[in-house]
Structure formats: C-alpha cells, structure tokens
C-alpha positions, 0 to 999 in steps of 0.5 A: 495528516492529508489522508485522514482528512480525506475520509478514505480509511482503507487508503490510510490503512494501506499506507500504515501497513506499508510503513510498518516495515519500510522495504518489506514487500507485502503480497497482494493477499496479505494486503487484502486480508489486512484491509478486509479482515472480515472477508474480502469482496470478489472485487478486492484485488481491483480495489487494492489497485484503486486504493494504491492509485489514489494513495500514490496520487495523494502522495505525489501531490504532497511531494512524495513521488514514487514512495510506493513501489510495485514489485511485479509478481510479488506485491508492494513496498515503501521505497527505502533508499540504500536498503534492499527490499526483502521478500517475506513468505 
C-alpha cells in the first residue's frame, strides 16, 4: 500500500482508524488519543491537521478525491455514499 512504503506510520494509523467504521465521525481528541496512546505532545492538534493534509494529498494522487471529510466542530470521517454520517459521544 502506498502509505506503508512512505514510512509515515501515524498517517497509516489515522487512515486505519477512520476506516474502522466508515461514516462514523471521530472527534479530534479521540484521534489524538489513538495516534499518541502514551500521551500527546502539546502540538498534537496541529500534528493531526498536518497528518490529515498529507494523507489527503496521497489519497488524491491515488485517485481517492475527498475520501476524508472534516465535520467542523465535531471531527473527521471517511465519506460513505448514500449513508448518513453519525456522531458518537
């Protein structure tokens, strides 16, 4: 897979998380806790944005345009056509 060969483990982990339940909206804090289980850096929120931008660029170059969506004020999800995205507590 193109992400494994790039050596960016957190990007792969982020994609794997979002693909666990396509359509589910994952909150920023949940993403941070998943990517940094031993404790997050003070820059973790910015790093999530950076990893998402890098991941979106790689997906775009592979033909998967707009696969990941940001739900302002809630979090991130993988788009599922014909399904309503659901929030989780």
